[in-house]
Biopython code that builds the backbone (N, CA, C, O; Angstrom):
import numpy as np
from Bio.PDB.StructureBuilder import StructureBuilder

atoms = [
    (1, "MET", "N", (0.848, -1.170, 0.000)),
    (1, "MET", "CA", (0.000, 0.000, 0.000)),
    (1, "MET", "C", (0.897, 1.238, 0.000)),
    (1, "MET", "O", (1.882, 1.313, 0.735)),
    (2, "ILE", "N", (0.536, 2.193, -0.832)),
    (2, "ILE", "CA", (1.340, 3.412, -0.890)),
    (2, "ILE", "C", (0.589, 4.640, -0.387)),
    (2, "ILE", "O", (1.193, 5.691, -0.175)),
    (3, "HIS", "N", (-0.731, 4.515, -0.194)),
    (3, "HIS", "CA", (-1.509, 5.625, 0.365)),
    (3, "HIS", "C", (-2.694, 5.050, 1.115)),
    (3, "HIS", "O", (-3.465, 4.263, 0.567)),
    (4, "ARG", "N", (-2.837, 5.448, 2.380)),
    (4, "ARG", "CA", (-3.934, 4.956, 3.218)),
    (4, "ARG", "C", (-4.638, 6.140, 3.860)),
    (4, "ARG", "O", (-3.991, 7.046, 4.384)),
    (5, "VAL", "N", (-5.962, 6.130, 3.819)),
    (5, "VAL", "CA", (-6.786, 7.136, 4.476)),
    (5, "VAL", "C", (-7.542, 6.427, 5.594)),
    (5, "VAL", "O", (-8.212, 5.421, 5.360)),
    (6, "GLU", "N", (-7.431, 6.954, 6.803)),
    (6, "GLU", "CA", (-8.147, 6.367, 7.933)),
    (6, "GLU", "C", (-9.616, 6.798, 7.898)),
    (6, "GLU", "O", (-9.921, 7.932, 7.526)),
    (7, "PRO", "N", (-10.523, 5.898, 8.282)),
    (7, "PRO", "CA", (-11.938, 6.262, 8.284)),
    (7, "PRO", "C", (-12.257, 7.305, 9.355)),
    (7, "PRO", "O", (-11.626, 7.346, 10.412)),
    (8, "VAL", "N", (-13.235, 8.133, 9.064)),
    (8, "VAL", "CA", (-13.743, 9.098, 10.030)),
    (8, "VAL", "C", (-14.834, 8.399, 10.838)),
    (8, "VAL", "O", (-15.767, 7.833, 10.268)),
    (9, "TYR", "N", (-14.717, 8.440, 12.160)),
    (9, "TYR", "CA", (-15.708, 7.784, 13.016)),
    (9, "TYR", "C", (-17.050, 8.494, 12.839)),
    (9, "TYR", "O", (-17.139, 9.690, 13.116)),
    (10, "PRO", "N", (-18.087, 7.802, 12.392)),
    (10, "PRO", "CA", (-19.383, 8.450, 12.178)),
    (10, "PRO", "C", (-19.937, 9.026, 13.484)),
    (10, "PRO", "O", (-19.909, 8.360, 14.518)),
    (11, "SER", "N", (-20.433, 10.244, 13.435)),
    (11, "SER", "CA", (-20.930, 10.898, 14.647)),
    (11, "SER", "C", (-22.094, 10.124, 15.268)),
    (11, "SER", "O", (-22.208, 10.056, 16.492)),
    (12, "LYS", "N", (-22.957, 9.542, 14.435)),
    (12, "LYS", "CA", (-24.083, 8.765, 14.978)),
    (12, "LYS", "C", (-23.575, 7.519, 15.697)),
    (12, "LYS", "O", (-24.086, 7.170, 16.761)),
    (13, "ALA", "N", (-22.584, 6.848, 15.133)),
    (13, "ALA", "CA", (-22.000, 5.667, 15.789)),
    (13, "ALA", "C", (-21.306, 6.074, 17.081)),
    (13, "ALA", "O", (-21.376, 5.356, 18.079)),
    (14, "ARG", "N", (-20.641, 7.214, 17.067)),
    (14, "ARG", "CA", (-19.981, 7.720, 18.278)),
    (14, "ARG", "C", (-21.030, 8.018, 19.353)),
    (14, "ARG", "O", (-20.847, 7.651, 20.514)),
    (15, "ALA", "N", (-22.126, 8.680, 18.972)),
    (15, "ALA", "CA", (-23.176, 9.026, 19.932)),
    (15, "ALA", "C", (-23.838, 7.781, 20.514)),
    (15, "ALA", "O", (-24.224, 7.765, 21.683)),
    (16, "GLU", "N", (-23.966, 6.744, 19.697)),
    (16, "GLU", "CA", (-24.592, 5.497, 20.151)),
    (16, "GLU", "C", (-23.571, 4.524, 20.745)),
    (16, "GLU", "O", (-23.922, 3.409, 21.133)),
    (17, "ARG", "N", (-22.287, 4.956, 20.815)),
    (17, "ARG", "CA", (-21.198, 4.172, 21.389)),
    (17, "ARG", "C", (-21.021, 2.826, 20.683)),
    (17, "ARG", "O", (-20.791, 1.799, 21.321)),
    (18, "ILE", "N", (-21.133, 2.855, 19.361)),
    (18, "ILE", "CA", (-20.965, 1.648, 18.553)),
    (18, "ILE", "C", (-19.490, 1.475, 18.217)),
    (18, "ILE", "O", (-18.844, 2.393, 17.711)),
    (19, "GLU", "N", (-18.970, 0.295, 18.505)),
    (19, "GLU", "CA", (-17.599, -0.070, 18.191)),
    (19, "GLU", "C", (-17.623, -1.395, 17.447)),
    (19, "GLU", "O", (-18.643, -2.084, 17.424)),
    (20, "GLY", "N", (-16.505, -1.748, 16.843)),
    (20, "GLY", "CA", (-16.418, -3.073, 16.247)),
    (20, "GLY", "C", (-15.520, -3.124, 15.032)),
    (20, "GLY", "O", (-14.930, -2.131, 14.607)),
    (21, "MET", "N", (-15.442, -4.324, 14.494)),
    (21, "MET", "CA", (-14.610, -4.625, 13.344)),
    (21, "MET", "C", (-15.460, -4.575, 12.077)),
    (21, "MET", "O", (-16.603, -5.031, 12.061)),
    (22, "VAL", "N", (-14.886, -4.018, 11.024)),
    (22, "VAL", "CA", (-15.501, -4.047, 9.700)),
    (22, "VAL", "C", (-14.549, -4.813, 8.792)),
    (22, "VAL", "O", (-13.354, -4.520, 8.741)),
    (23, "VAL", "N", (-15.087, -5.800, 8.073)),
    (23, "VAL", "CA", (-14.291, -6.576, 7.135)),
    (23, "VAL", "C", (-14.776, -6.242, 5.727)),
    (23, "VAL", "O", (-15.967, -6.323, 5.428)),
    (24, "LEU", "N", (-13.831, -5.865, 4.875)),
    (24, "LEU", "CA", (-14.146, -5.505, 3.492)),
    (24, "LEU", "C", (-13.333, -6.366, 2.534)),
    (24, "LEU", "O", (-12.199, -6.745, 2.825)),
    (25, "GLU", "N", (-13.934, -6.665, 1.388)),
    (25, "GLU", "CA", (-13.175, -7.290, 0.315)),
    (25, "GLU", "C", (-12.939, -6.226, -0.733)),
    (25, "GLU", "O", (-13.880, -5.616, -1.241)),
    (26, "LEU", "N", (-11.671, -6.007, -1.053)),
    (26, "LEU", "CA", (-11.295, -4.965, -2.000)),
    (26, "LEU", "C", (-10.907, -5.569, -3.334)),
    (26, "LEU", "O", (-10.217, -6.587, -3.400)),
    (27, "GLU", "N", (-11.357, -4.930, -4.382)),
    (27, "GLU", "CA", (-10.895, -5.255, -5.725)),
    (27, "GLU", "C", (-9.919, -4.156, -6.109)),
    (27, "GLU", "O", (-10.291, -2.987, -6.221)),
    (28, "ILE", "N", (-8.682, -4.540, -6.306)),
    (28, "ILE", "CA", (-7.629, -3.578, -6.629)),
    (28, "ILE", "C", (-7.429, -3.584, -8.142)),
    (28, "ILE", "O", (-7.137, -4.620, -8.739)),
    (29, "ALA", "N", (-7.591, -2.414, -8.749)),
    (29, "ALA", "CA", (-7.465, -2.278, -10.202)),
    (29, "ALA", "C", (-6.003, -2.411, -10.625)),
    (29, "ALA", "O", (-5.094, -2.398, -9.795)),
    (30, "GLU", "N", (-5.803, -2.536, -11.924)),
    (30, "GLU", "CA", (-4.463, -2.689, -12.492)),
    (30, "GLU", "C", (-3.522, -1.558, -12.100)),
    (30, "GLU", "O", (-2.317, -1.770, -11.965)),
    (31, "ASP", "N", (-4.071, -0.350, -11.917)),
    (31, "ASP", "CA", (-3.234, 0.804, -11.573)),
    (31, "ASP", "C", (-3.017, 0.963, -10.064)),
    (31, "ASP", "O", (-2.355, 1.907, -9.633)),
    (32, "GLY", "N", (-3.571, 0.045, -9.256)),
    (32, "GLY", "CA", (-3.405, 0.090, -7.810)),
    (32, "GLY", "C", (-4.513, 0.813, -7.073)),
    (32, "GLY", "O", (-4.522, 0.830, -5.842)),
    (33, "SER", "N", (-5.458, 1.417, -7.801)),
    (33, "SER", "CA", (-6.591, 2.081, -7.151)),
    (33, "SER", "C", (-7.625, 1.036, -6.724)),
    (33, "SER", "O", (-7.563, -0.116, -7.153)),
    (34, "ILE", "N", (-8.555, 1.437, -5.894)),
    (34, "ILE", "CA", (-9.604, 0.536, -5.437)),
    (34, "ILE", "C", (-10.767, 0.624, -6.419)),
    (34, "ILE", "O", (-11.411, 1.664, -6.552)),
    (35, "ALA", "N", (-11.021, -0.490, -7.104)),
    (35, "ALA", "CA", (-12.102, -0.540, -8.087)),
    (35, "ALA", "C", (-13.443, -0.808, -7.417)),
    (35, "ALA", "O", (-14.481, -0.344, -7.890)),
    (36, "ASN", "N", (-13.423, -1.567, -6.298)),
    (36, "ASN", "CA", (-14.654, -1.909, -5.607)),
    (36, "ASN", "C", (-14.318, -2.307, -4.173)),
    (36, "ASN", "O", (-13.273, -2.899, -3.901)),
    (37, "ALA", "N", (-15.229, -1.968, -3.264)),
    (37, "ALA", "CA", (-15.090, -2.365, -1.866)),
    (37, "ALA", "C", (-16.417, -2.949, -1.417)),
    (37, "ALA", "O", (-17.420, -2.238, -1.363)),
    (38, "ALA", "N", (-16.434, -4.232, -1.095)),
    (38, "ALA", "CA", (-17.654, -4.919, -0.665)),
    (38, "ALA", "C", (-17.571, -5.215, 0.829)),
    (38, "ALA", "O", (-16.545, -5.681, 1.325)),
    (39, "VAL", "N", (-18.659, -4.941, 1.535)),
    (39, "VAL", "CA", (-18.720, -5.188, 2.975)),
    (39, "VAL", "C", (-18.978, -6.680, 3.202)),
    (39, "VAL", "O", (-19.953, -7.237, 2.697)),
    (40, "ILE", "N", (-18.102, -7.307, 3.962)),
    (40, "ILE", "CA", (-18.268, -8.713, 4.336)),
    (40, "ILE", "C", (-18.986, -8.799, 5.677)),
    (40, "ILE", "O", (-19.888, -9.617, 5.855)),
    (41, "SER", "N", (-18.579, -7.947, 6.624)),
    (41, "SER", "CA", (-19.232, -7.928, 7.928)),
    (41, "SER", "C", (-18.954, -6.599, 8.616)),
    (41, "SER", "O", (-18.016, -5.878, 8.276)),
    (42, "GLY", "N", (-19.809, -6.298, 9.605)),
    (42, "GLY", "CA", (-19.634, -5.087, 10.397)),
    (42, "GLY", "C", (-20.913, -4.282, 10.486)),
    (42, "GLY", "O", (-21.812, -4.424, 9.658)),
    (43, "ASP", "N", (-20.984, -3.438, 11.496)),
    (43, "ASP", "CA", (-22.135, -2.561, 11.688)),
    (43, "ASP", "C", (-22.277, -1.644, 10.477)),
    (43, "ASP", "O", (-21.280, -1.084, 10.020)),
    (44, "PRO", "N", (-23.485, -1.477, 9.948)),
    (44, "PRO", "CA", (-23.673, -0.646, 8.748)),
    (44, "PRO", "C", (-23.160, 0.790, 8.884)),
    (44, "PRO", "O", (-22.641, 1.346, 7.916)),
    (45, "LEU", "N", (-23.292, 1.397, 10.057)),
    (45, "LEU", "CA", (-22.793, 2.762, 10.246)),
    (45, "LEU", "C", (-21.272, 2.805, 10.102)),
    (45, "LEU", "O", (-20.728, 3.706, 9.465)),
    (46, "LEU", "N", (-20.604, 1.843, 10.687)),
    (46, "LEU", "CA", (-19.151, 1.785, 10.613)),
    (46, "LEU", "C", (-18.690, 1.356, 9.225)),
    (46, "LEU", "O", (-17.687, 1.855, 8.715)),
    (47, "ALA", "N", (-19.427, 0.430, 8.617)),
    (47, "ALA", "CA", (-19.057, -0.079, 7.295)),
    (47, "ALA", "C", (-19.074, 1.030, 6.254)),
    (47, "ALA", "O", (-18.197, 1.085, 5.393)),
    (48, "SER", "N", (-20.047, 1.900, 6.324)),
    (48, "SER", "CA", (-20.136, 3.008, 5.374)),
    (48, "SER", "C", (-18.901, 3.902, 5.462)),
    (48, "SER", "O", (-18.343, 4.297, 4.438)),
    (49, "ALA", "N", (-18.478, 4.218, 6.676)),
    (49, "ALA", "CA", (-17.281, 5.048, 6.870)),
    (49, "ALA", "C", (-16.037, 4.318, 6.377)),
    (49, "ALA", "O", (-15.143, 4.931, 5.794)),
    (50, "ALA", "N", (-15.979, 3.010, 6.611)),
    (50, "ALA", "CA", (-14.825, 2.225, 6.173)),
    (50, "ALA", "C", (-14.724, 2.218, 4.649)),
    (50, "ALA", "O", (-13.637, 2.393, 4.098)),
    (51, "VAL", "N", (-15.846, 2.019, 3.972)),
    (51, "VAL", "CA", (-15.847, 2.000, 2.502)),
    (51, "VAL", "C", (-15.410, 3.352, 1.953)),
    (51, "VAL", "O", (-14.618, 3.408, 1.012)),
    (52, "GLN", "N", (-15.913, 4.436, 2.525)),
    (52, "GLN", "CA", (-15.527, 5.769, 2.058)),
    (52, "GLN", "C", (-14.018, 5.977, 2.176)),
    (52, "GLN", "O", (-13.401, 6.591, 1.306)),
    (53, "ALA", "N", (-13.435, 5.466, 3.246)),
    (53, "ALA", "CA", (-11.989, 5.635, 3.448)),
    (53, "ALA", "C", (-11.190, 4.767, 2.478)),
    (53, "ALA", "O", (-10.264, 5.256, 1.832)),
    (54, "VAL", "N", (-11.538, 3.483, 2.370)),
    (54, "VAL", "CA", (-10.700, 2.597, 1.557)),
    (54, "VAL", "C", (-10.783, 2.910, 0.070)),
    (54, "VAL", "O", (-9.861, 2.585, -0.679)),
    (55, "LYS", "N", (-11.853, 3.526, -0.362)),
    (55, "LYS", "CA", (-11.939, 3.915, -1.777)),
    (55, "LYS", "C", (-10.873, 4.951, -2.148)),
    (55, "LYS", "O", (-10.627, 5.202, -3.328)),
    (56, "GLN", "N", (-10.241, 5.551, -1.126)),
    (56, "GLN", "CA", (-9.173, 6.524, -1.361)),
    (56, "GLN", "C", (-7.784, 5.890, -1.257)),
    (56, "GLN", "O", (-6.778, 6.552, -1.512)),
    (57, "TRP", "N", (-7.727, 4.617, -0.886)),
    (57, "TRP", "CA", (-6.450, 3.934, -0.757)),
    (57, "TRP", "C", (-5.824, 3.720, -2.126)),
    (57, "TRP", "O", (-6.510, 3.680, -3.147)),
    (58, "GLN", "N", (-4.508, 3.586, -2.120)),
    (58, "GLN", "CA", (-3.762, 3.315, -3.354)),
    (58, "GLN", "C", (-2.712, 2.256, -3.057)),
    (58, "GLN", "O", (-1.924, 2.387, -2.121)),
    (59, "TYR", "N", (-2.714, 1.215, -3.859)),
    (59, "TYR", "CA", (-1.715, 0.157, -3.748)),
    (59, "TYR", "C", (-0.691, 0.314, -4.858)),
    (59, "TYR", "O", (-0.965, 0.915, -5.896)),
    (60, "GLN", "N", (0.487, -0.233, -4.624)),
    (60, "GLN", "CA", (1.501, -0.297, -5.674)),
    (60, "GLN", "C", (0.968, -1.247, -6.744)),
    (60, "GLN", "O", (0.575, -2.367, -6.415)),
    (61, "PRO", "N", (0.943, -0.837, -8.013)),
    (61, "PRO", "CA", (0.476, -1.755, -9.060)),
    (61, "PRO", "C", (1.309, -3.033, -9.061)),
    (61, "PRO", "O", (2.525, -3.005, -8.871)),
    (62, "GLY", "N", (0.626, -4.151, -9.279)),
    (62, "GLY", "CA", (1.314, -5.437, -9.302)),
    (62, "GLY", "C", (2.101, -5.627, -10.586)),
    (62, "GLY", "O", (1.939, -4.866, -11.541)),
    (63, "PRO", "N", (2.954, -6.642, -10.608)),
    (63, "PRO", "CA", (3.724, -6.921, -11.815)),
    (63, "PRO", "C", (2.790, -7.227, -12.982)),
    (63, "PRO", "O", (1.865, -8.030, -12.857)),
    (64, "GLY", "N", (3.037, -6.592, -14.095)),
    (64, "GLY", "CA", (2.202, -6.817, -15.270)),
    (64, "GLY", "C", (0.868, -6.108, -15.213)),
    (64, "GLY", "O", (0.035, -6.295, -16.099)),
    (65, "GLY", "N", (0.641, -5.290, -14.179)),
    (65, "GLY", "CA", (-0.606, -4.534, -14.093)),
    (65, "GLY", "C", (-1.840, -5.409, -13.978)),
    (65, "GLY", "O", (-2.844, -5.153, -14.642)),
    (66, "VAL", "N", (-1.779, -6.443, -13.142)),
    (66, "VAL", "CA", (-2.891, -7.376, -12.987)),
    (66, "VAL", "C", (-3.768, -6.938, -11.819)),
    (66, "VAL", "O", (-3.261, -6.564, -10.761)),
    (67, "ALA", "N", (-5.096, -6.988, -12.015)),
    (67, "ALA", "CA", (-6.031, -6.684, -10.934)),
    (67, "ALA", "C", (-5.964, -7.795, -9.893)),
    (67, "ALA", "O", (-5.611, -8.932, -10.206)),
    (68, "SER", "N", (-6.306, -7.455, -8.647)),
    (68, "SER", "CA", (-6.276, -8.453, -7.583)),
    (68, "SER", "C", (-7.364, -8.159, -6.562)),
    (68, "SER", "O", (-8.046, -7.136, -6.634)),
    (69, "ARG", "N", (-7.513, -9.070, -5.613)),
    (69, "ARG", "CA", (-8.474, -8.913, -4.519)),
    (69, "ARG", "C", (-7.757, -9.152, -3.195)),
    (69, "ARG", "O", (-6.789, -9.910, -3.118)),
    (70, "THR", "N", (-8.254, -8.488, -2.159)),
    (70, "THR", "CA", (-7.735, -8.706, -0.812)),
    (70, "THR", "C", (-8.832, -8.379, 0.189)),
    (70, "THR", "O", (-9.762, -7.634, -0.119)),
    (71, "ARG", "N", (-8.721, -8.930, 1.371)),
    (71, "ARG", "CA", (-9.644, -8.589, 2.467)),
    (71, "ARG", "C", (-8.877, -7.760, 3.482)),
    (71, "ARG", "O", (-7.711, -8.019, 3.783)),
    (72, "VAL", "N", (-9.571, -6.754, 3.999)),
    (72, "VAL", "CA", (-8.988, -5.901, 5.035)),
    (72, "VAL", "C", (-9.943, -5.811, 6.210)),
    (72, "VAL", "O", (-11.158, -5.942, 6.060)),
    (73, "ARG", "N", (-9.371, -5.587, 7.377)),
    (73, "ARG", "CA", (-10.159, -5.423, 8.606)),
    (73, "ARG", "C", (-9.841, -4.069, 9.197)),
    (73, "ARG", "O", (-8.677, -3.700, 9.353)),
    (74, "LEU", "N", (-10.877, -3.340, 9.520)),
    (74, "LEU", "CA", (-10.707, -2.039, 10.165)),
    (74, "LEU", "C", (-11.422, -2.075, 11.488)),
    (74, "LEU", "O", (-12.609, -2.397, 11.552)),
    (75, "GLN", "N", (-10.705, -1.743, 12.552)),
    (75, "GLN", "CA", (-11.251, -1.758, 13.910)),
    (75, "GLN", "C", (-11.664, -0.341, 14.301)),
    (75, "GLN", "O", (-10.864, 0.591, 14.216)),
    (76, "PHE", "N", (-12.897, -0.187, 14.723)),
    (76, "PHE", "CA", (-13.395, 1.087, 15.224)),
    (76, "PHE", "C", (-13.505, 0.969, 16.738)),
    (76, "PHE", "O", (-14.249, 0.139, 17.260)),
    (77, "THR", "N", (-12.748, 1.820, 17.434)),
    (77, "THR", "CA", (-12.730, 1.814, 18.886)),
    (77, "THR", "C", (-12.866, 3.244, 19.378)),
    (77, "THR", "O", (-12.107, 4.125, 18.976)),
    (78, "LEU", "N", (-13.829, 3.466, 20.240)),
    (78, "LEU", "CA", (-14.016, 4.799, 20.808)),
    (78, "LEU", "C", (-12.914, 5.102, 21.820)),
    (78, "LEU", "O", (-12.459, 4.208, 22.533)),
    (79, "PRO", "N", (-12.488, 6.357, 21.881)),
    (79, "PRO", "CA", (-11.485, 6.709, 22.890)),
    (79, "PRO", "C", (-12.067, 6.569, 24.294)),
    (79, "PRO", "O", (-13.261, 6.777, 24.509)),
    (80, "VAL", "N", (-11.210, 6.217, 25.234)),
    (80, "VAL", "CA", (-11.637, 6.086, 26.623)),
    (80, "VAL", "C", (-11.808, 7.474, 27.210)),
    (80, "VAL", "O", (-10.916, 8.316, 27.106)),
    (81, "THR", "N", (-12.965, 7.711, 27.833)),
    (81, "THR", "CA", (-13.225, 9.011, 28.468)),
    (81, "THR", "C", (-13.443, 8.786, 29.956)),
    (81, "THR", "O", (-13.991, 7.765, 30.370)),
    (82, "ASN", "N", (-13.014, 9.741, 30.739)),
    (82, "ASN", "CA", (-13.181, 9.630, 32.189)),
    (82, "ASN", "C", (-14.411, 10.340, 32.638)),
    (82, "ASN", "O", (-14.715, 10.354, 33.831)),
]
sb = StructureBuilder()
sb.init_structure("model")
sb.init_model(0)
sb.init_chain("A")
sb.init_seg("    ")
for serial, (resi, resn, name, xyz) in enumerate(atoms, 1):
    if name == "N":
        sb.init_residue(resn, " ", resi, " ")
    sb.init_atom(name, np.array(xyz, "f"), 0.0, 1.0, " ", f" {name:<3s}", serial, name[0])
structure = sb.get_structure()
C-alpha cells in the first residue's frame, strides 16, 4: 500500500457508542486504485465510513498490471473518556 486514508468515526455511531470490526473485500485495479469495496461484515454505520476511506487507498500496481483482490479489517474503537 502506498496511500492509506483512515476512516472518520461516524458521529451517529460515536453518539450510540458503537464499536467493532468491519471486514471488506477490496478489488484492486491494475493501476493500484480501489475498483470496488464490498462489505463482508460489520455494523452498517461503521461499514459506510470504512468503505468511504478505503476507496481513497492506493496500492503499488502489481507486476504486469494485474487486478487483484484482498480482504482488510478495520477496527473502530471509541477513545476512553473519564
